[in-house]
RODO-2510 file (C-alpha; in nm, 4 decimals, decimal comma):
residues 395
     n   res          X          Y          Z
     1     m     2,7126    -1,1267    -0,2186
     2     s     2,8579    -1,2692    -0,5086
     3     s     2,5070    -1,3090    -0,7359
     4     r     2,2499    -1,1310    -0,8239
     5     v     1,9663    -1,1700    -0,5609
     6     n     1,6125    -1,3000    -0,6836
     7     l     1,3459    -1,0458    -0,4723
     8     f     1,0899    -1,3447    -0,5532
     9     a     1,2209    -1,6234    -0,4273
    10     p     1,0116    -1,8005    -0,1442
    11     e     1,2898    -1,7524     0,1509
    12     v     1,2421    -1,3903     0,0855
    13     r     0,9040    -1,3465     0,0445
    14     a     0,8837    -1,5364     0,4049
    15     n     1,1387    -1,2985     0,5345
    16     p     1,2845    -1,0084     0,2950
    17     y     1,4208    -0,7893     0,6073
    18     a     1,7124    -1,0681     0,6422
    19     l     1,8251    -0,9899     0,2645
    20     y     1,7502    -0,5699     0,3304
    21     a     1,9893    -0,6234     0,6336
    22     e     2,2690    -0,7896     0,4166
    23     l     2,2144    -0,5204     0,1189
    24     r     2,2325    -0,2321     0,3534
    25     r     2,5699    -0,4058     0,5236
    26     h     2,7211    -0,4679     0,1985
    27     n     2,5959    -0,3809    -0,1242
    28     p     2,3200    -0,1065    -0,0485
    29     v     2,3213    -0,0398    -0,4482
    30     c     2,3075    -0,3295    -0,6552
    31     q     2,1338    -0,4968    -0,9082
    32     v     1,8966    -0,7849    -0,8554
    33     d     1,6537    -0,9999    -1,0151
    34     p     1,3350    -0,9697    -1,1470
    35     g     1,4763    -0,7891    -1,4191
    36     g     1,7909    -0,6314    -1,3220
    37     m     1,6622    -0,3585    -1,1237
    38     w     1,9333    -0,1507    -0,9054
    39     a     1,8002    -0,2077    -0,5578
    40     v     1,8330     0,0743    -0,3043
    41     a     1,8500    -0,0029     0,0330
    42     r     2,0152     0,2593     0,2182
    43     a     1,7479     0,5209     0,3776
    44     e     1,9869     0,8069     0,3100
    45     d     2,0168     0,6740    -0,0604
    46     v     1,6302     0,6264    -0,1156
    47     v     1,5494     0,9941     0,0656
    48     a     1,8271     1,1688    -0,2224
    49     a     1,6681     0,9437    -0,4706
    50     f     1,2811     1,0435    -0,3765
    51     k     1,3823     1,4258    -0,3731
    52     n     1,5352     1,4114    -0,7065
    53     p     1,2510     1,3476    -0,9227
    54     k     1,4216     1,4936    -1,2477
    55     v     1,6708     1,2346    -1,2301
    56     f     1,5086     0,9357    -1,0688
    57     s     1,1558     0,9444    -1,3066
    58     s     0,8293     0,7977    -1,1896
    59     e     0,8197     0,7258    -1,5620
    60     g     1,0277     0,3789    -1,4358
    61     l     0,6458     0,2691    -1,2480
    62     r     0,4753     0,3425    -1,5372
    63     q     0,6739     0,1178    -1,7302
    64     t     0,6459    -0,1689    -1,4632
    65     y     0,2417    -0,1219    -1,5100
    66     r     0,2221    -0,0937    -1,9011
    67     p     0,4301    -0,4063    -2,0148
    68     e     0,3542    -0,4845    -2,4024
    69     w     0,1317    -0,7867    -2,2678
    70     i    -0,1291    -0,5334    -2,1070
    71     p    -0,1470    -0,1723    -2,2803
    72     n    -0,4780    -0,0224    -2,1063
    73     y    -0,4228    -0,0935    -1,7086
    74     p    -0,5518     0,2980    -1,5910
    75     i    -0,2715     0,3001    -1,2977
    76     a    -0,0250     0,3569    -1,6066
    77     d    -0,2037     0,6473    -1,6548
    78     s    -0,2542     0,7779    -1,2698
    79     m    -0,0905     1,0271    -1,0715
    80     l     0,1088     0,7655    -0,9343
    81     v     0,3382     0,7463    -1,2436
    82     m     0,3384     1,0939    -1,3838
    83     d     0,6448     1,3903    -1,3084
    84     p     0,6079     1,7635    -1,2793
    85     p     0,4395     1,9705    -1,4321
    86     d     0,1712     1,6877    -1,4823
    87     h     0,1938     1,5296    -1,1483
    88     t     0,1439     1,8673    -0,9924
    89     r    -0,1561     1,9773    -1,1944
    90     l    -0,3104     1,6371    -1,1159
    91     r    -0,2162     1,6401    -0,7066
    92     t    -0,3478     1,9901    -0,7345
    93     l    -0,6716     1,8928    -0,8614
    94     i    -0,7168     1,5795    -0,6637
    95     s    -0,6152     1,7301    -0,3206
    96     r    -0,9270     1,9526    -0,3431
    97     a    -1,1661     1,6902    -0,3240
    98     f    -0,9683     1,4546    -0,0600
    99     g    -0,8740     1,7043     0,2006
   100     p    -0,9256     1,6985     0,5753
   101     s    -1,3119     1,7383     0,5249
   102     v    -1,3471     1,3930     0,3734
   103     q    -1,1769     1,2120     0,7034
   104     t    -1,4229     1,4411     0,9099
   105     r    -1,7206     1,3380     0,7241
   106     l    -1,6143     0,9425     0,6991
   107     e    -1,4947     0,8914     1,0650
   108     p    -1,8444     0,8256     1,1927
   109     r    -1,8979     0,5840     0,8910
   110     i    -1,6160     0,4363     0,9666
   111     r    -1,6502     0,3539     1,3116
   112     e    -1,9883     0,1977     1,3203
   113     h    -1,8481    -0,0027     0,9822
   114     a    -1,5416    -0,1623     1,1816
   115     k    -1,7947    -0,2108     1,5102
   116     q    -1,9900    -0,4391     1,2702
   117     v    -1,6800    -0,6425     1,1536
   118     i    -1,5718    -0,6913     1,4501
   119     a    -1,9300    -0,7668     1,5871
   120     g    -1,9392    -1,0465     1,3034
   121     l    -1,6204    -1,2096     1,4599
   122     p    -1,6669    -1,5539     1,5806
   123     a    -1,5155    -1,5792     1,8928
   124     g    -1,2989    -1,9148     1,9640
   125     r    -1,2793    -2,0079     1,6383
   126     s    -1,0344    -1,9838     1,3254
   127     v    -1,0912    -1,7075     1,0912
   128     d    -0,9302    -1,5540     0,7999
   129     f    -0,8560    -1,1934     0,9685
   130     v    -0,7762    -1,0813     0,5896
   131     e    -1,1137    -1,1507     0,4658
   132     h    -1,2814    -1,0841     0,7722
   133     f    -1,0837    -0,7831     0,9512
   134     a    -0,8427    -0,6383     0,7175
   135     f    -1,0706    -0,6371     0,3872
   136     p    -1,4055    -0,5358     0,5189
   137     v    -1,3144    -0,1588     0,6512
   138     p    -1,1292    -0,0284     0,4068
   139     i    -1,3245    -0,1622     0,0868
   140     a    -1,6139     0,0194     0,3409
   141     v    -1,4324     0,3279     0,3240
   142     v    -1,3864     0,3338    -0,0840
   143     g    -1,7256     0,1952    -0,1155
   144     e    -1,8169     0,5344     0,0678
   145     l    -1,5763     0,7265    -0,1582
   146     v    -1,6941     0,5913    -0,5380
   147     g    -2,0035     0,3421    -0,4645
   148     i    -1,8519     0,0047    -0,4612
   149     t    -1,9712    -0,1084    -0,1593
   150     n    -2,0299    -0,5165    -0,1483
   151     h    -1,9809    -0,4875    -0,5286
   152     p    -1,9313    -0,9204    -0,5397
   153     k    -1,6120    -0,9627    -0,6888
   154     i    -1,4234    -0,7011    -0,5344
   155     k    -1,1970    -0,9188    -0,3377
   156     d    -1,1278    -1,1579    -0,6063
   157     w    -1,0322    -0,8403    -0,8438
   158     m    -0,8171    -0,7411    -0,5203
   159     e    -0,6282    -1,0638    -0,5203
   160     v    -0,5480    -1,0807    -0,9338
   161     i    -0,3975    -0,7141    -0,9622
   162     t    -0,2136    -0,7026    -0,6707
   163     q     0,0000    -0,9881    -0,8173
   164     f     0,0764    -0,7474    -1,1200
   165     t     0,4090    -0,7390    -1,0770
   166     s     0,4989    -1,1318    -1,0253
   167     v     0,2748    -1,1867    -1,3543
   168     g     0,6588    -1,2099    -1,5861
   169     s     0,5928    -1,4237    -1,9196
   170     d     0,3369    -1,6553    -1,7515
   171     l     0,0741    -1,6356    -2,0634
   172     e    -0,2101    -1,7770    -1,8442
   173     r    -0,1423    -1,5216    -1,5658
   174     q    -0,1359    -1,2566    -1,8174
   175     a    -0,4647    -1,3579    -1,9560
   176     q    -0,6414    -1,3131    -1,5979
   177     m    -0,4927    -1,0159    -1,5413
   178     r    -0,6396    -0,8709    -1,8641
   179     a    -0,9912    -0,9875    -1,8040
   180     t    -0,9548    -0,8613    -1,4678
   181     v    -0,8714    -0,5204    -1,5485
   182     n    -1,1133    -0,5005    -1,8356
   183     e    -1,3912    -0,5509    -1,5726
   184     i    -1,2429    -0,3395    -1,3150
   185     r    -1,2870    -0,0918    -1,6233
   186     e    -1,5965    -0,1777    -1,7200
   187     y    -1,7525    -0,1011    -1,3586
   188     f    -1,5708     0,2625    -1,3476
   189     e    -1,6895     0,3320    -1,7003
   190     d    -2,0478     0,2884    -1,5790
   191     v    -1,9597     0,4585    -1,1988
   192     l    -1,8484     0,7598    -1,4130
   193     e    -2,1014     0,7777    -1,6636
   194     a    -2,3808     0,7575    -1,3760
   195     r    -2,2262     1,0600    -1,1775
   196     r    -2,2201     1,2424    -1,5137
   197     r    -2,5689     1,1708    -1,5374
   198     e    -2,6864     1,2163    -1,1485
   199     p    -2,3901     1,3821    -0,9075
   200     r    -2,3533     1,3352    -0,5669
   201     e    -2,1951     1,4211    -0,2736
   202     d    -1,9525     1,1684    -0,2808
   203     l    -1,5313     1,1626    -0,4022
   204     v    -1,6141     1,1095    -0,7888
   205     s    -1,8238     1,3773    -0,7994
   206     d    -1,6403     1,6026    -0,6450
   207     l    -1,3201     1,4834    -0,8862
   208     m    -1,5441     1,5423    -1,1758
   209     r    -1,6338     1,8783    -1,0663
   210     a    -1,2989     1,9890    -0,9419
   211     r    -1,1326     2,2606    -1,1928
   212     l    -0,7610     2,4420    -1,2113
   213     d    -0,7296     2,7268    -1,4132
   214     g    -1,0540     2,5809    -1,5615
   215     q    -0,9399     2,2910    -1,6913
   216     a    -1,0867     1,9883    -1,5585
   217     l    -1,0020     1,6012    -1,5004
   218     t    -0,9856     1,4317    -1,8386
   219     h    -1,1473     1,1015    -1,8646
   220     t    -0,8433     0,9079    -1,8725
   221     e    -0,7293     1,0881    -1,5733
   222     l    -1,0388     0,9931    -1,3423
   223     m    -1,0206     0,6334    -1,4681
   224     g    -0,6325     0,6200    -1,3637
   225     f    -0,7346     0,7443    -1,0287
   226     l    -1,0162     0,5565    -0,9659
   227     m    -0,8201     0,2637    -1,0115
   228     l    -0,5118     0,3850    -0,8144
   229     l    -0,7789     0,4558    -0,5163
   230     l    -0,8626     0,0943    -0,5803
   231     l    -0,5509    -0,0534    -0,5406
   232     g    -0,4107     0,2245    -0,2664
   233     g    -0,6835     0,2531    -0,1141
   234     l    -0,7436    -0,0596    -0,0135
   235     e    -0,4026    -0,2810    -0,0402
   236     t    -0,2174    -0,0642     0,2040
   237     t    -0,4612    -0,0452     0,4564
   238     v    -0,5878    -0,4284     0,4251
   239     h    -0,2068    -0,5152     0,4477
   240     l    -0,1603    -0,2652     0,7767
   241     l    -0,4306    -0,4249     0,9249
   242     s    -0,3422    -0,8074     0,8700
   243     y     0,0173    -0,7327     0,9778
   244     s    -0,1289    -0,5462     1,3239
   245     a    -0,3346    -0,8290     1,3868
   246     r    -0,0238    -1,0660     1,3374
   247     r     0,1695    -0,8724     1,5769
   248     l    -0,1173    -0,8352     1,8369
   249     q    -0,0832    -1,2281     1,8112
   250     e     0,2686    -1,2981     1,8014
   251     q     0,3418    -1,0121     2,0962
   252     p     0,0474    -1,0841     2,3021
   253     e     0,1690    -0,8382     2,6011
   254     l     0,0865    -0,5203     2,3124
   255     m    -0,2603    -0,6397     2,3032
   256     t    -0,3165    -0,6343     2,6861
   257     r    -0,1142    -0,3118     2,7540
   258     l    -0,3020    -0,1443     2,3898
   259     r    -0,6366    -0,2724     2,5759
   260     a    -0,5203    -0,0950     2,9017
   261     e    -0,4319     0,2339     2,7119
   262     p    -0,6293     0,2792     2,3718
   263     a    -0,4654     0,6379     2,3669
   264     l    -0,1659     0,4581     2,2253
   265     i    -0,2857     0,2809     1,9491
   266     p    -0,1750     0,5457     1,7350
   267     r     0,2218     0,5099     1,8681
   268     f     0,1430     0,1425     1,7827
   269     i    -0,0091     0,2015     1,4013
   270     e     0,3243     0,4094     1,3528
   271     e     0,5897     0,1514     1,4599
   272     a     0,3406    -0,1306     1,2469
   273     l     0,4088     0,0893     0,9519
   274     r     0,7591     0,1143     1,0146
   275     h     0,8306    -0,2525     1,1079
   276     g     0,6050    -0,4176     0,8935
   277     s     0,6077    -0,1702     0,6160
   278     p     0,3044    -0,2460     0,3225
   279     i     0,4843    -0,0371     0,0500
   280     q     0,8346    -0,2674    -0,0193
   281     g     0,9780    -0,0691    -0,2914
   282     l     0,8993     0,1754    -0,5562
   283     v     0,9966     0,1693    -0,9416
   284     r     1,2092     0,4683    -1,0622
   285     l     1,3905     0,5339    -1,4117
   286     a     1,7163     0,6712    -1,4167
   287     m     1,7002     0,9538    -1,7109
   288     e     2,0510     1,0262    -1,6443
   289     d     2,3623     0,8345    -1,5795
   290     v     2,3741     0,9014    -1,2049
   291     e     2,5757     0,7960    -0,8887
   292     l     2,3745     0,6992    -0,6176
   293     g     2,5758     0,5126    -0,3059
   294     g     2,8583     0,5297    -0,4560
   295     v     2,7612     0,3018    -0,7387
   296     r     2,7062     0,4122    -1,0687
   297     i     2,3630     0,3425    -1,2225
   298     p     2,3241     0,3670    -1,6057
   299     k     2,1006     0,5781    -1,7752
   300     g     1,7383     0,3971    -1,8543
   301     g     1,8173     0,1667    -1,5856
   302     r     1,5306     0,0805    -1,3739
   303     v     1,5475     0,1580    -0,9509
   304     l     1,4039     0,0177    -0,7021
   305     l     1,3441     0,2081    -0,3771
   306     l     1,3323    -0,0448    -0,0897
   307     v     1,1169     0,1715     0,1316
   308     a     1,0953    -0,1357     0,3885
   309     s     1,4512    -0,1935     0,4028
   310     a     1,5070     0,2021     0,4785
   311     n     1,2272     0,1407     0,7457
   312     r     1,4562    -0,0873     0,8996
   313     d     1,8106     0,1130     0,8370
   314     e     2,0191     0,1224     1,1531
   315     a     2,1040     0,4619     1,0948
   316     l     1,7946     0,5933     1,2028
   317     f     1,6698     0,3243     1,4023
   318     p     1,8496     0,1448     1,6889
   319     d     1,7929    -0,2261     1,6919
   320     p     1,5302    -0,1742     1,3960
   321     d     1,4271    -0,5536     1,3803
   322     r     1,2763    -0,4774     1,7055
   323     f     0,8848    -0,4224     1,7141
   324     d     0,8858    -0,0773     1,9807
   325     m     0,6088     0,1382     1,9791
   326     d     0,7836     0,3826     2,2261
   327     r     1,0653     0,4630     1,9991
   328     p     1,1062     0,8573     2,0386
   329     v     0,8335     1,1103     1,8681
   330     g     0,9656     1,2469     1,5680
   331     q     1,1894     0,9160     1,4040
   332     h     1,0270     0,9639     1,0863
   333     s     0,9835     0,6455     0,8614
   334     l     0,9200     0,6431     0,5277
   335     p     0,5774     0,4107     0,5036
   336     f     0,3500     0,6537     0,2603
   337     g     0,6823     0,7474     0,0179
   338     h     0,8557     1,0667     0,0406
   339     g     0,8564     1,4316    -0,1139
   340     i     0,6335     1,4973    -0,4152
   341     h     0,4590     1,1302    -0,4432
   342     f     0,3641     1,1203    -0,0941
   343     c     0,0247     0,9449    -0,0503
   344     l    -0,2522     1,1755    -0,0097
   345     g    -0,4543     0,8820     0,1360
   346     a    -0,1857     0,8547     0,4421
   347     q    -0,3861     1,0270     0,7014
   348     l    -0,7121     0,8303     0,5741
   349     a    -0,5355     0,5196     0,6122
   350     r    -0,4128     0,6095     0,9855
   351     l    -0,7752     0,6642     1,0547
   352     e    -0,9175     0,3558     0,9479
   353     a    -0,6592     0,1234     1,1048
   354     r    -0,7245     0,3265     1,4506
   355     l    -1,0916     0,2819     1,4314
   356     a    -1,0766    -0,0898     1,3251
   357     l    -0,7960    -0,1728     1,5894
   358     e    -1,0437    -0,0003     1,8431
   359     a    -1,3347    -0,2009     1,7793
   360     l    -1,0563    -0,5473     1,7894
   361     l    -0,9532    -0,4239     2,1180
   362     a    -1,2544    -0,3460     2,2969
   363     r    -1,3874    -0,6767     2,2192
   364     f    -1,1244    -0,9428     2,1988
   365     s    -0,8546    -0,9715     2,4541
   366     r    -0,6212    -1,2299     2,2605
   367     l    -0,5457    -1,3463     1,9125
   368     t    -0,4003    -1,6967     1,8723
   369     p    -0,3352    -1,8797     1,5656
   370     g    -0,5649    -2,0570     1,3887
   371     d    -0,5918    -2,3505     1,1344
   372     g    -0,3638    -2,3319     0,8211
   373     p    -0,0333    -2,1202     0,7574
   374     v    -0,0367    -1,7077     0,7001
   375     r     0,0081    -1,6563     0,2616
   376     f     0,1631    -1,3895     0,1527
   377     n     0,1486    -1,1939    -0,1650
   378     v     0,4258    -1,1677    -0,4441
   379     s     0,5653    -0,8526    -0,5526
   380     v     0,8296    -0,6065    -0,4875
   381     i     0,5972    -0,2752    -0,4638
   382     m     0,3606    -0,4602    -0,1941
   383     r     0,3930    -0,7136     0,1074
   384     g     0,1304    -0,8772     0,2884
   385     a    -0,0448    -1,1529     0,3624
   386     l    -0,3236    -1,3093     0,1797
   387     s    -0,4550    -1,5249     0,4394
   388     l    -0,4516    -1,5106     0,7869
   389     p    -0,5705    -1,7276     1,0118
   390     l    -0,6402    -1,6538     1,3801
   391     v    -0,8492    -1,7439     1,6741
   392     p    -0,9815    -1,4574     1,8741
   393     h    -1,0674    -1,4566     2,2368
   394     e    -1,3142    -1,2544     2,4458
   395     d    -1,1530    -1,3979     2,7724
***
């Protein structure tokens, strides 16, 4: 591979995994476009970087979310972009209000939401499975947590902000992004003010009450977490569900098997997370000159840890491009990151996916292609369908 590849090239967006395989074989650490980031493709090197946050700092992600043209994006103030000790303090506080009890409390409601969503799908007609299946379940969950259920603009917001890393120098898209972020900030300002006046039994109120050594979350930290919950809590699960539906359509024998053995759904989900990683890459900043994978990365270099490539690394997964839900238990991929930044909402996302798929499989026997093409987002961090036309069949 002699020239720098562009991760936003249409052929790469259509199938990034062919490129990732080539990188692993020939250029496991190399510069790519956009921006000349240092892409890291092999699992061993990705894990090594995750384990060394002092050298591979999350400041790289902060820089990604704080370009000159948008100084007030709350994600850039969230724990996603922090290193210890600030990250440790914030994660400890948030963990107390986001533990297993939340899942126990939410599970009956998620199951009911999933059943309602599936009941609303028209059998035998083409339907966008992103809009009518993958999106409604997680938005209902986030609504339960922070009170934004049925907000009329939530899907529009998501379509805009999930394209953040592809905006570049496009002035019109920059203006659209600023306007959307300002709308979301204003909404969350109202949510926080309402909870201050009248606390509820929800995650926002729990976070506002949380204390560590007498310290509470600041207003900026609360805003950062709410935006992170909106983005991470929705986007990852939406992409997981849409990929799962697409996999069931492309491999109908999987749908038949799971309908006969619903207990296998969690194994299907784990393989979907590995094979079709919603998270493609996470950005870090090299805090010093460092060697990784035999390549010297200069201090200040922005490093893209290709999680999706690590999840298909031949060194860990035999025949990695094959979807195989019977892979040995214990073969751990990295669908939700690794180390100190492992996603707090990972188990909740798995729960949502399981309950949504249980409801889908209980009603429908097969999925076939619908009207129109599958349309993907453009991002170095996340990958998933923006539209997925499928026809669900009951017979």
